[in-house]
N, C-alpha and C positions, 0 to 999 in steps of 0.2 A: 745086205748090210753095208756094202761099199757105197751104194747110192745114198743110204741114210747118213753115213759118216761123212760123205762128201758135201752134204748140204749144211752140216753144222758150222763149218768155218764161215760160210756165206752169211748165215744168220748172225754170227758173232761180229762180222764186219759191218753189217747193216745197223746193228744196235747202237754203236757209238755215233754213227752219222745221224740217226734219228734223234738221239738225245743230246746232240752237240749244242743246239740252240738253248735248251733248258740248262745245261751245265754252264754255258757262258752267261746266261741270265742270272744264274745263282751266284756265280763268281763275281760278276760285275753289278750286283744288285744295287749297291750304293750309287754307282754312276747313273744307273737308270732312274733311281729315285731322285737324284739331283736334277736330271733333265725333265722329269715329269711335270713340274710347274710350267716350264717353257712350252712343252707339248700342249698342255691344257690351254695356255695363253694363245698359242697359234690357232688351236681349234676354235676357241671362243671368238676371237677377233678376226680370223681370216677365213675359216671354213663355215662356221655357223651362220654368218651374215649372208652367205650365198643363197639361203632360203629366201631372202628378200628379192632375188632376181625374178621371182614369180610375179612381182608387181609390174614388171615390164609387159606382161601379157594380160594385165587386168586394167580395168578402169577404176583404179584404187580410190577409195573414199575413206578417210579416217573415221573411226568409230564403228565400222562394220567388221564383223568377223571374217576369217579367211573364206568361209563357205558362202558368205553373203556378197562377196565381191563379184562384179560383172567381168567375165572373161571376153577379151576383144582380140585375142590372137596376136598377129604381127602388125596391128594397126599403128602402134606408136613407132615402130621401125619404119613403116611406109611413110609416116609423117616426117620422121627424122631425115630420111634419104631424099625426100621431096623438098626439103627446105634449103633454099640457096644459101642462107646464113650458115648452115652446117658446113658446107664446103669451104666457105671463107674461113671459118673457125678452124677447120681441119688443116687448111693451108698454113695458118699461123702456127698451129701446134707442131706440125712437121718441120716447118722452117726453123723455129726456135729450138726444136729437139735436135735436129741435125747440127745446127751451129753450136749448141751446147755440148753435143757429143764430141765434135771435132776439137773444139777449144778446151772443153772441160776434161777431156781424156788425155790429150797430148801435153798440156801445160803441167799437170802434176808429175808426169813421168820425167819431163825435162827438168822440173824443179828438184825432184828427188835425185836425179843423176848429177846435177850441178852441186847440190848440197853434199853428196857423197864424195865429190872431188875436193871439197874444202878441207884442208889439212888442219887449220886452226880450230880447235873444238869450241872455243869461246865464240868465235864468229859464227860457226855452224849452228850452235844452239840458239844464239841470238836471232839469226835469220829464220830458223825453223819456228821459234816461238812467235815471232812477229807475223809469220806467214799463216799460221793456223789459228791465231786469236780471232780473226773475223768470223770464223765458223760459229763461235759462241755468241755472236751478236745477232739479235733478232732482225728479221727482214724488215720490220717496221723502222728500226733505227737505220739500217742500211739504205732503205728507200729514201729516208729523210736526208742522209748524207749525199747520196747520188743526186737527188733533186736540188739540193743546195749547191753542189759543185757545178752543176750544169745550168744553174739559174742565170738569167740575163742581168740580175741585180747583184753585183759583186760576186758572181760565181767564179771559182778558181779557173775553170777551163776557159771561159770567155776572157777573163782578165789576162791570162797567159797568151792566148791567141792574139788579143789586141796589142799586147806589149811587143810581141814578136812581129807584128805587122802582117800576120797571115790573113786576118779579116779586118774589115773597116767598121763593122758594127756587130753587136752581140747576136749570137745565133740562138734561137729558141729551140734547143734540142728536144725538150719534152713535148713540143707541139708538132714535131715532124714525124709522121708515121714511118717513113723509110729509115729513120734512125733508131726506131724503138727496138727492133730485134737485136741490133748490135749493142745497144745500151744494156739490155737485159742479160745478154751473153757475157759482156764484160763485167757486169756486177756479180754474176754468178761465179765467174772464174776468180775474181778477186776474193770473194767470200769463202770458196770451198777448195781452192787449189792446194793451199797449205795443209789442210786436213786430209785431203785425198792422197797427198804425197807421203803421208806417214806409212801407208800400206806398202808402197814401193820401197821406201827406205828400209822397212823391216825385211822385205824380200832381198834387197841388196845386201843387208847385213848377213844373210844366210849363205852368201857366195863364199866359197873357200878362198882364203888369201893366197894359197899356193897357186891358184889359177892366174892371179895377177903377177905373181913372182915368175911363173913360167912364161907369161907373155912378155915381161920385161927382159928375161933372158933371151927371148927370140927377137928382141929389138923393137917391140911394139911401142908406139907412142901413146900418150894419154887418150887421144881420140880413138886410136885403134883398140885400146883396152876397153873403152866404153862400148865400142861397136861389136867386138868379138867376145867379150867376157861379161860385161855388166848387163847389156840388153838381152843376150841369150839366157843369162842366169835368172832373169825375172820374166821370161817369156810366158811361162804358165800363169803367173799372176796377172799379167797384162791381158791374156786371152780370156781368163775367167771373168775378170772385171769388165772387159769389153762385151762379152756375151750378156752379162747381167745389165749393163748399160743399154744395150740394144733392146733387151726385154722391157725396159722402162722407157723406151724411146718416146712413146706417145703419152705416157703418164708423167707429165712434167709438173703437175700441181697448178696452182693459180696464185700463190702469194705474191710472187714477183710481178706478175702481170697486173694483178689487182692493185698493188700498192704504187707501182710506177706508171700505170696507165691513166688515161683521162679520156674525156669525150672526144677530144681532137684526134686521138690516135686509136680510137676504139676498134676500127677495122683492122688494125695491126696487133692489138694487144689482147683481144679476146681469144681464149683457148678453150678446149673442150670442157675442162672442169668449170671454167667461168660460164660457159654456155649452159651447162647443166644446172649451175647455181641460179643463173638469171632466168632462163626459160623453163626450168623444171621446178625447183624448190621455191624460187622467188615468186612464181605465178601460181603456186599450189598444184602444179602438174607433176605429182610425185611419180606416176608411172612413166611419163615422158623422160624425167630426169634419170630414172632407173635404166631406161632403155639406152640413154647416152652413155652412162657409166658401164653398162654391160657391153656395149660396143667397144668402149675403151679397153676393158679388161680382155675381151676376146682377141683384139688386135695385138695387145701386149703378149698374150700367151703364144699367138701365132708367130710373132717376131722372135720370141725366145726360142721356140723349137727350130725355126729356120736358121737362126744364128748358130745355135748349138750344133745342128746337123752339118752346117757348112764348115765350121771350124773343126768338127770331128773328122770330116773327110780330108780337109786340107792339112791340118796340123796334128791330128790324132789327140787333140785336147777337147774336153767337154766337161760340163757340169752335171750331166745326167747319165 
């Protein structure tokens, strides 16, 4: 009888743990229902298309069913890694990715910190509004503005350099391959820095004012307050966004390169997405284009796990 009575409390303890998930599901059913459309959207547009990766192992021909396609194994990947153009394109992708990561990640933090130090709210709001407005401008318009500014025919940059006596004749910036990476990075920083700074401004707003007051009491200057209060206060946000940026390091798109590039700088402007577009879809090689994008995705996933694991060990911060 004692053994039987001793087991009853254990069963009573296990029962709430087993039904905890269903109780929470019932209590928060409206929140789950609200999130259901977004879960369906992610599944349809992010996970369901992964079925298309099977094309990378086929000699895909439109009009045939899945079972009628010819399977070729890793033939397209062998072709990809044997192409010298692929390594040139990979170099351009990594170079512009690293430059964009360094400039596009540090400038928004610096801008957010500087805006936080502005005490006049009118000036602060004006600068913040002006800085994030370019985010809403299409890359087609931005490319036109950049091209006109760097033009040899009444371009603002050349006119200023000629006026200051820095150069004797206009420079054809858009025709020099070694300038292309810097032009793309500068254009991206100008367009997105103000928008990306909003996240850091929101994180800074969550720092308690008593921390700044305590720092002032200890005699900390404005620079010391930024270094010892502001930056540590947004460290988690910085690390999370940095991990996500590293995960997208190789997936930089192609709009900027496509719109700002030309035949004179093609060896510097072509990236993996453009390579897949030109040599895959453009030539009707759908399986080859799928292999390129599959390589792109796998490298991005690998970089994400490496970055997350590294920061988890060093700073105890992670996104997974």
